[in-house]
C-alpha positions in Angstrom: 64.1 -25.7 0.6 62.2 -28.0 -1.8 63.0 -25.6 -4.7 66.7 -25.8 -3.9 66.6 -29.6 -4.1 64.8 -29.5 -7.4 67.2 -27.0 -8.8 70.2 -29.2 -7.7 68.6 -32.2 -9.4 68.0 -30.3 -12.6 71.4 -28.7 -12.6 73.1 -32.0 -12.2 71.6 -33.2 -15.4 72.9 -30.1 -17.3 76.5 -31.0 -16.5 76.5 -34.3 -18.5 75.9 -32.6 -21.9 78.0 -33.6 -24.8 77.9 -30.3 -26.9 77.4 -26.8 -25.8 74.8 -26.0 -28.5 72.5 -28.9 -27.6 73.4 -29.0 -24.0 70.4 -29.3 -21.6 69.6 -26.2 -19.7 67.0 -25.0 -17.2 64.5 -22.4 -18.2 61.7 -20.9 -16.1 58.5 -20.3 -18.1 56.0 -18.0 -16.5 52.4 -18.8 -17.1 49.7 -16.1 -17.6 46.5 -18.2 -17.7 47.0 -21.9 -17.0 47.8 -23.3 -13.6 51.4 -24.6 -13.5 50.6 -28.0 -11.9 47.8 -28.7 -14.5 49.9 -27.6 -17.5 53.0 -29.6 -16.3 50.8 -32.7 -16.1 49.3 -32.1 -19.5 52.7 -31.7 -21.1 54.0 -34.8 -19.4 51.0 -36.7 -20.7 51.6 -35.5 -24.3 55.2 -36.6 -24.1 54.2 -40.0 -22.8 51.7 -40.4 -25.6 54.4 -39.6 -28.2 56.7 -42.2 -26.6 53.8 -44.8 -26.4 53.1 -44.4 -30.1 56.7 -45.2 -31.0 57.8 -41.7 -31.5 60.8 -40.1 -30.1 59.8 -38.3 -27.0 62.3 -35.7 -25.9 64.2 -36.1 -22.6 62.6 -33.3 -20.7 62.0 -32.7 -17.0 59.1 -30.4 -16.1 58.5 -29.2 -12.5 55.6 -27.0 -11.6 56.2 -24.1 -9.3 52.7 -23.1 -8.0 54.1 -20.2 -5.9 55.2 -18.3 -9.1 52.8 -20.1 -11.4 55.8 -21.1 -13.5 57.2 -24.3 -15.1 60.9 -25.2 -14.5 61.9 -27.0 -17.7 65.2 -28.9 -18.2 65.7 -29.8 -21.9 68.2 -29.4 -24.7 67.9 -26.4 -27.1 65.7 -28.1 -29.6 63.3 -29.7 -27.1 63.2 -26.4 -25.2 61.9 -24.6 -28.3 59.2 -27.2 -28.8 58.2 -27.0 -25.1 58.0 -23.2 -25.2 55.8 -23.4 -28.4 53.5 -26.0 -26.7 53.2 -23.9 -23.6 52.4 -20.8 -25.7 49.6 -22.8 -27.4 48.2 -24.2 -24.1 48.6 -21.1 -21.8 45.5 -19.4 -23.2 42.5 -17.8 -21.5 39.5 -20.1 -21.5 36.3 -18.2 -22.4 33.8 -20.9 -21.7 33.8 -23.4 -18.8 34.8 -26.9 -19.9 36.5 -25.8 -23.2 
């Protein structure tokens, strides 16, 4: 039931887009190595740091789904590409503890 409520919240944001090309959309990004809650928190922290340093932080919503070890991401096309790239860089196997 919680997932339906989250989806409804994300979907509502999609409907207010001004252009189809940059319209926000929802994407499910499956993770292979990282835990979804941890990675969602890391990405949110990175976006917050960008905003705190005066940069333009994208308007992105990220929800962790621990059941499927996936991230539900709501973002426009450009921001989605950046989030996918960031996830690809962070979702790596850790060979040594603490690194």
